[in-house]
N, C-alpha and C positions, 0 to 999 in steps of 0.2 A: 504494500499499500504506499504509495507516493505520499508527499507532503502536500501536494496539491489536491490529492482526494481527500486527505483529512480535513483539509481547509473547506473543502466542498461540502463534506458531511457536517462540519462544524457549522457552517452557513446555512445548511438546511434544518438542523436541529434548532437554531437561532432564529429562524425564519426571515433570514436576510437574503434569500433568493427570488428571483422574480417569478411569476407564475409559469413561465415556459421553462424555466431552470429546475422548478420544482417536479414538473412532469417529467423531465429527462432524467433526474435522479429516481424518482419512483419508476420508471420505466427500465432502468438499470437494475434495481433492485429485484424486478420480476425475473430478469434473465441471468443475473449474474449472482449466485448463491455467495461467493466470497464477499463481495461489494455489500450484499445485503446482510450477511452476517457482520461485518465490520460497522454497518450502520447501527445494527441492533446493540453490538457491545458500546458503541460510543453513546448511544442513547441512555443506556442504562447508568453509564458514567456522568452523563450530563443530569439525568434526574437526580442522581445522588448528590452532585455538586452544585446545580442550580437551585438557588435559594427560591425562585418561584415554584419550583416542584416539590420542594420537600414536604412529606405527608403530614409532619407535624407543625408546620407553619401556621396553620389555623388555630392551634392549640397552645400557643406559647405567647408570652406578653411581647409587647413592641420592643421593650429593652433588650430581649433575648434575641428578637428577630434583627435588631440592629447589630448585635454581636456577631451573629452568623453571617451578616452581610460583610463584615469586618473580617472575619475567618475566609470567607470565599474570595474577598478581593485583595487579602494580604500576599505580599511578596512570596512569603513560603508556600501558600496555595497555589499560587500561579506556577512557581517553580515545580512543585510536585506534579501538576497537571500537565506541564510539558514533559517532565520525565517519564510520567505515564504514557504519554503520546509516544514518545521516542521508544520506550521498552516494547509497546505495542506493534510499532512499525517494525522493529528488528525481530520481535517474536514472530510476526506474520510472515516475515521474508526467509526465515530460517527454519520455522516448525511448522511448515503447511499440512503436514501428516499428523501432527498431534490433535489432542482433542481440543476443539475450540470451545466445546462447552466447559471444560475445565478452566481454560484460560479466563473465559468470560465470568466464571466465579471469582477468580483470583484478582481480576480486574476491578470488579465491584469491590471486592473487599478491601483492596488497596485503597480505593477512593473512600470508604467508610473510615479506615485507620486515619486517613489524612483530615476527616473532620474532627474524628476523637483527639487526635494528637495536637491538632491546631487549637482546640477548645481548652486542652489542659494549659497552654501557655497564655491564651488570651482572656480566659475567664477570671473575673476577680477572684482572688484567693483572700481567706480570712487572715489577718494578721495576728500573730502571737502576742500573748500579753505583754512580753519583754519588749517587743517590738514597739507596740504602742505606748509604753512607758517611754522608751527611749525618744520616740517621736514627739511626745508630748511634754516632757521635764524642759523647761528651759529657765535656767537659774539666772540667766542674763535680766529677766524680768523683773525680778525681786527689789522691792524698795531698798536704798542703802541702809546700813546699821549705824553708820558713822553720824555722831553728832557734834557738830562744830561748835566750838567755843566752851566746850566744857572739859571737866577734868577726866571723864570718862572716854574723851575721843581717842586716845592713845590704844587703848585695849581693843575697842571696837573698830577702830581702824585696821589694827594687826589682825582681828577676827576676819574682817571684811577681806584684807588680802589674802588671807590663808583659804578662806572658802572660795574665793574665785580662782584660787590655785589648784582647788579639789582637794586640798589638805583638811578633810572635814574633821578628823580627829584634832587638830590643832586648833581649827576654828571653835568646836565645841569647847575645848578646855579654856580658851580665851573668854568665850561669852560665859560661863560657868564662873570662871574668875571674876568677872566684872559685876555678875549678879551678886556675888559674895561681898565685894567691896561697897556696892550701892544699896542692896538689899530692895533693888527694884526690878521688876520685870516689864519688859515692853512687849507689845504684840509682836513687834517686827522681829527682835532677837529671839523670841519664842518661836517664831516661824523658822528661823534659821536654825535653832537647835533641831526642832522636827526633821528638817531636810536633812541635817547631819546625821541624825541618827537612821534616817531612811538609807542614806548613801552607805551607811556603815553597817546596814542589814540588822541595825537593832529595831525590828519593827514594832514590838511591843512598846517601848519608849516613844517611838515616832508617832505611833497610833494615840496614845495617851495625849500627847502634845496637840496633835490635830483635832483631835475630840475638844480638847480645852479651848481651842482656838475658835472653832466653827460655832460652840455654843457660848461664847463672849460677847462683848461689846467692842472689842478690838475693832479698829479699822481695817484689819486684814481677816475679819472673821470669814468672810467668804473665800479666801485662799485656803483656810483650813479644810473645807469641803473638797475643794478642788486637789489638795496634796493628799487628802485621805484615799480619794478615789484612785490617784497614782501609785499609792503605797499597796493598795489592794491588787492593782495591776502587776506592781513588781512582785508581789508575793504569788501569782497565779489564781488569786481568788477573784475569778471574774463575776461571779454572781453578787459578791459584796460590792464590788466596783460599779456593776449596774445599779444598784440600788442607789449608791450616792450620786452616781451621774443622773440617774432618773430625778432624784431631788434638785439637781442643779438645773436641770432643763425646766423645772416648773417656773421659772423667772427668768424671762427673756433678758433681764437686766444683770442677771447674776454673772459673777467672775468666770470666765471661760465657758460662758453658755454655748457658744458656737462649736467650740472644740469638744465639749461633753456630748453634743448631739453628733459629731462625726465618729468619735470613739463608739457610741452606742453601736452605729451601724456596722462597725467592725467585729463588735463582739458577737 
């Protein structure tokens, strides 16, 4: 089977021929069994790969239809279709005495494998809890602990620097030292302590702090809910994370409202 004949069959199956050409193709199919068999093989491939002919197209959502369209039009799919055509041509020229019926089954199976394989790469996959945590934690957004023009500025400044360098144990020790000196606890430094415990995997201490913050009147009380949700993600406790995130999205003005909605879609 020549490339011109493959192109002719493709045009026939895609309704790109004139009425005269259609008649000629169908007449040839009646008298040329090899050509007719090739048309049937490529028609089966066409019906497998053509999104307009998929039997399940009427039973799926528009979102999935768009995904299938993407699969069909992808470079990988186009390359695979060309490979199938090339294999088919080579096979027909070297194995004319073999069972065409068996080849037809293989040809269709290969097309089905193409779709399944493509969907594996293109279907959106669920992110792991650790991935969601890593994507969502942004320590650069935290308000600064540094208090200007006070005696506590030195300790808190050092704690801030240690925290930004991800030296969480050092930052925690400096914050605790400052609290002992001043006998005062602020919402911001409490938040830093909680995150430091979280990063050090001291989850119990971190959770207690985030609970205290979220139930307080501190200006960072809403941040307490957010970091409590992140803590549960880091612990792989998706159900507890969902509960906190669902609480956050009850208020469009809540801290990290949009981010909470996004994570919930991934859980």
